[in-house]
RODO-2510 file (C-alpha; in nm, 4 decimals, decimal comma):
residues 179
     n   res          X          Y          Z
     1     m     7,9308    12,5296     9,5043
     2     h     7,6632    12,7847     9,4205
     3     l     7,5987    12,9794     9,0889
     4     e     7,3345    13,2314     9,0184
     5     l     7,2469    13,3932     8,6871
     6     v     7,0118    13,6923     8,6950
     7     v     6,7839    13,7386     8,3848
     8     a     6,4867    13,9319     8,2928
     9     p     6,1784    13,7780     8,4788
    10     e     5,9961    13,7033     8,1628
    11     d     6,2908    13,5104     8,0307
    12     a     6,3656    13,2956     8,3397
    13     a     6,1283    13,0051     8,2413
    14     e     6,2849    12,9812     7,8908
    15     f     6,6412    12,9877     8,0315
    16     v     6,5462    12,7110     8,2743
    17     d     6,4296    12,4942     7,9775
    18     r     6,7403    12,5644     7,7727
    19     v     6,9886    12,4807     8,0528
    20     a     6,7940    12,1653     8,1375
    21     a     6,8189    12,0553     7,7662
    22     i     7,2042    12,0775     7,7890
    23     g     7,2177    11,8701     8,1045
    24     a     7,2548    12,1553     8,3560
    25     p     6,9089    12,1771     8,5216
    26     a     6,8539    12,4864     8,7489
    27     s     6,5931    12,6023     8,9885
    28     w     6,4569    12,9459     8,9479
    29     r     6,2591    13,2210     9,1246
    30     i     6,1750    13,5834     9,0983
    31     r     6,3830    13,7937     9,3374
    32     r     6,3470    14,1819     9,3591
    33     g     6,1687    14,1899     9,0360
    34     r     6,4433    13,9860     8,8524
    35     g     6,4677    13,6221     8,7438
    36     v     6,7306    13,4253     8,9168
    37     l     6,8462    13,0909     8,7956
    38     t     7,0359    12,8878     9,0706
    39     w     7,2719    12,5873     9,0431
    40     k     7,3851    12,4222     9,3744
    41     s     7,5504    12,1088     9,2517
    42     i     7,9152    12,0975     9,1292
    43     d     7,8172    11,8804     8,8309
    44     g     7,5417    12,1346     8,7216
    45     v     7,7812    12,4339     8,7523
    46     l     8,0579    12,2594     8,5714
    47     t     7,8343    12,1403     8,2925
    48     l     7,6818    12,4898     8,2397
    49     v     8,0294    12,6634     8,2457
    50     r     8,1752    12,4059     8,0169
    51     r     7,8813    12,4400     7,7690
    52     m     7,9178    12,8197     7,7847
    53     g     8,2738    12,7695     7,6461
    54     a     8,4623    12,8883     7,9577
    55     s     8,7136    12,6059     7,9579
    56     a     8,9685    12,7916     8,1662
    57     s     8,7095    12,8580     8,4364
    58     v     8,6150    12,4888     8,4456
    59     l     8,9836    12,3980     8,4859
    60     e     9,0114    12,6443     8,7639
    61     l     8,7096    12,5129     8,9392
    62     e     8,8106    12,1493     8,8959
    63     s     9,1515    12,2385     9,0396
    64     r     9,0017    12,4036     9,3473
    65     l     8,7823    12,0903     9,3936
    66     v     9,0795    11,8597     9,3690
    67     t     9,2802    12,0658     9,6101
    68     r     8,9935    12,0650     9,8584
    69     q     8,9569    11,6888     9,8237
    70     l     9,3201    11,6401     9,8765
    71     h     9,3257    11,8613    10,1794
    72     g     9,0371    11,6617    10,3338
    73     h     9,2076    11,3329    10,2682
    74     l     9,5318    11,4573    10,4058
    75     n     9,3522    11,5778    10,7311
    76     r     9,1813    11,2472    10,7629
    77     v     9,5189    11,0557    10,7227
    78     l     9,6978    11,2804    10,9749
    79     n     9,4223    11,2486    11,2359
    80     a     9,4338    10,8686    11,2009
    81     e     9,8068    10,8642    11,2219
    82     e     9,7934    11,0756    11,5286
    83     a     9,5388    10,8672    11,7009
    84     n     9,7387    10,5495    11,6243
    85     l    10,0546    10,7085    11,7464
    86     s     9,8871    10,8139    12,0720
    87     r     9,7573    10,4617    12,1299
    88     a    10,0929    10,3136    12,0679
    89     v    10,2716    10,5404    12,3139
    90     r    10,0037    10,4739    12,5836
    91     a    10,0311    10,1078    12,5250
    92     s    10,4113    10,1078    12,5346
    93     y    10,4021    10,3053    12,8561
    94     r    10,1472    10,0700    13,0149
    95     q    10,3541     9,7715    12,9091
    96     s    10,6795     9,9159    13,0547
    97     l    10,5025     9,9898    13,3808
    98     a    10,3815     9,6238    13,3847
    99     i    10,7230     9,4985    13,3249
   100     a    10,8698     9,7193    13,5976
   101     a    10,6042     9,5998    13,8430
   102     l    10,6900     9,2394    13,7689
   103     a    11,0549     9,3162    13,8067
   104     q    11,0014     9,4612    14,1529
   105     t    10,8187     9,1623    14,2714
   106     d    11,0670     8,9143    14,1075
   107     s    10,7822     8,7848    13,8947
   108     l    10,9600     8,8238    13,5638
   109     s    11,1192     8,4781    13,6161
   110     d    10,7663     8,3348    13,6281
   111     l    10,7178     8,4273    13,2555
   112     s    10,7879     8,1894    12,9720
   113     v    11,1199     8,2292    12,7872
   114     v    10,9199     8,3880    12,4945
   115     d    10,7436     8,6341    12,7277
   116     q    11,0802     8,7304    12,8941
   117     r    11,2308     8,7962    12,5582
   118     v    10,9407     9,0183    12,4599
   119     a    10,9607     9,2090    12,8004
   120     r    11,3331     9,2650    12,7508
   121     a    11,2782     9,3849    12,3909
   122     r    11,0068     9,6281    12,5068
   123     i    11,2330     9,7776    12,7717
   124     e    11,5279     9,8100    12,5319
   125     a    11,2973     9,9782    12,2656
   126     p    10,9979    10,1469    12,4390
   127     e    10,9293    10,3581    12,1249
   128     a    10,9151    10,0429    11,8917
   129     t    10,5905     9,9344    11,7370
   130     l    10,4629     9,5784    11,7782
   131     g    10,5726     9,5141    11,4267
   132     e    10,9247     9,6414    11,4953
   133     l    10,9498     9,4313    11,8170
   134     a    10,8245     9,1257    11,6293
   135     e    11,0799     9,1737    11,3549
   136     g    11,3588     9,2229    11,6011
   137     l    11,2539     8,9085    11,7771
   138     d    11,1892     8,7051    11,4691
   139     m    10,8257     8,6489    11,5812
   140     t    10,4849     8,7320    11,4533
   141     r    10,3220     9,0605    11,5535
   142     s    10,0293     8,8682    11,7095
   143     r    10,2731     8,6554    11,9224
   144     v    10,4333     8,9806    12,0572
   145     q    10,0973     9,1304    12,1222
   146     r     9,9680     8,8263    12,3099
   147     a    10,2971     8,8110    12,5196
   148     l    10,2542     9,1799    12,6147
   149     g     9,8972     9,1185    12,7096
   150     r     9,9975     8,8225    12,9339
   151     i    10,2606     9,0426    13,0968
   152     e    10,0089     9,3169    13,1588
   153     r     9,7567     9,0708    13,3104
   154     l    10,0175     8,9166    13,5385
   155     a    10,1289     9,2586    13,6565
   156     r     9,7587     9,3499    13,7315
   157     d     9,7215     9,0315    13,9226
   158     d    10,0505     9,0871    14,1057
   159     l     9,9529     9,4507    14,1909
   160     s     9,6194     9,3523    14,3232
   161     a     9,8098     9,1403    14,5881
   162     v    10,0326     9,4246    14,6856
   163     p     9,9201     9,6149    14,9993
   164     s     9,7875     9,9674    14,9429
   165     g    10,0526    10,2218    14,8933
   166     g    10,2776     9,9909    14,6924
   167     h    10,3405    10,0984    14,3320
   168     a    10,5859    10,0127    14,0558
   169     s    10,8144    10,2704    13,9129
   170     p    10,8792    10,2818    13,5402
   171     p    11,2013    10,1040    13,4194
   172     a    11,5063    10,2961    13,3282
   173     g    11,4613    10,4853    13,0096
   174     i    11,0858    10,5461    13,0661
   175     g    10,9783    10,8941    13,1590
   176     a    10,6657    11,0425    13,3091
   177     s    10,3270    10,9386    13,1845
   178     p    10,2508    11,0577    12,8398
   179     g     9,9911    11,3348    12,8146
***
């Protein structure tokens, strides 16, 4: 925010003292033969305008400031949600590919009962969050996350033993790699 008042050059110093006394200190200079008082802080501008009795203008300025802050907050929240969603989609896709790779090599049977349940739940609901999978399996989120981590590690280990040219296809219901 920026506010300038133009005054006679000989009155500029006196005005600076007066506005400082009411709690709205300003800087000043002579520009093109005129005194210019300048406020660059929101608090200084609002204090001055309020003291001048322009209550409606103060409300309008405060309304614009609140709107600007809300827009900024909303943008930050949306950006964070978009990043979280992108991470979740990539993780789900990666986990589904790992499960498909294990299914092709018949390694799913090597998994613990818990890990097999988690793998089945991931294939049945590729769009589910870890929390949703955990709720559906009556497990903790961290237990589901650890199981999926073990599945991915096992698939990586299995794939490193596959001759070059071998690859896993995604399981049914899983499309092409997300962008």
